[in-house]
C-alpha positions, 0 to 999 in steps of 0.5 A: 167886580164879582167872581163867578163863584167862590174860589177854593184855592188861589194860584199865583204867578211869581215874577211881576205879580208877587215880586217886582222882578220883570222890570229887573229882568228887562234891566238885566237884558238891556245891561247885557246887551249894552255890555256885549255891544249886541244892540238887541232891539227893545221890542225883542227884549220886551217879547221875553216878558213872562217867557222862560229862558229856553223860549227866549233863547229861541226868540233871540236866535230867530231875530239875531241870527244863528251866530249870535252868542246866545248862551254867553248873553244869557249868562250875562243876563243872569249875572246882571239880574242876580246883582240887581236882585240883591238890592232891588228885590221888592214885593208888589203892592198888596202881597202881604195883605192878600196872603193875610186874607187867605190865611184868615179864610184858610184858603190854600194857595200855590205858586205856578212859575216858569222860574226855577225852584232855587230862584223861587226859594231865594226870592221867598226867603228874602222876604220871609214868605217861604211858609206862606205858600202851600206848594210851589210848581216851578220849572221842571215840574211840568212837560210844557211851560206857559202858555200851556195849561200844564203849570196851572193844572199841576198846581191845582192837582198838588192842592187837590182842588178842581181847576175850575174852582181855582182863581189864577193871578197873572201879569203876563199874556202867556200866563193868562193864556195858560190859566185860562186854558186850564179852565181857571177863573183868571185875574190879570194884574198888569205889570209891564204889559197892558191887556189886549182885546184877546187877553181881556176875552180870556180874563175874569177881570183885570185889576190894578194890583193885589190890593184890589184882588184882596178886596174882591176876594174878601167881599166874596168870602165874607158874603159866603160866610154870612149865608 
C-alpha cells in the first residue's frame, strides 16, 4: 500500500488506536449494566464505540426510555473503567515503533480524541508517552465532536500543517468520517469494528496494526529522502 503523498504530520486517535481501551470501555459498560440490573442490549453498548459520552447518553435514553437512570449508570461505567485501567491499560501493537520512526524523520504528531485532557494525560503518563506528542486536542477544544471534522481540523491548525498534508490514524467509524471530512489521508486500523463499504470508501487504506502503518510511512519517507 502506498500513500498518495508524503505526510507532513500524523494525527492519532487515542482510544482503540494508541491504547487498548475500547475493549475496557465495553467491559465497563457491561459490568455497570449487570451490577445495576439494567440489561442494556449488547448492540446498544457496541454503538458507543468511538462515541463521546454525551452522544452515548442520548443513544441510551433513546433506546432505554427517558426514565432510565443514565447519569447514575454513566458514573458506574466510569468507576468500572477506572478500576480496569489501573491494571489493564495496554498499548496497542506498534505504537512505540511508529513514534520512533516519526522521531527519526522529525515528523510532528498530535492526538485528536473525544476523551478529556485529564484522561489523555493519565494514559500517556502511565506509559511514559507524554513528551512524545507535540499537542493534544481533546474534549472541550472543539465545538463539534467526531464525526464532525472539527477535532482533526483543529489538530492540523495546532501543528501548523495543511489538513490535506496530514495522515490521520483511526479505529472507529466516526473517527474515519471525521478525518475524511477534514480532507486528510486516513488509515483505519480496526480494533473492535471491521470496516464497512462506506468506511472503505472514506479511507486511504485499512491496515492491520500500527506496525503496518509504520512500514508504509517508513517506505514513503525513505524513498522521499533518497530523491
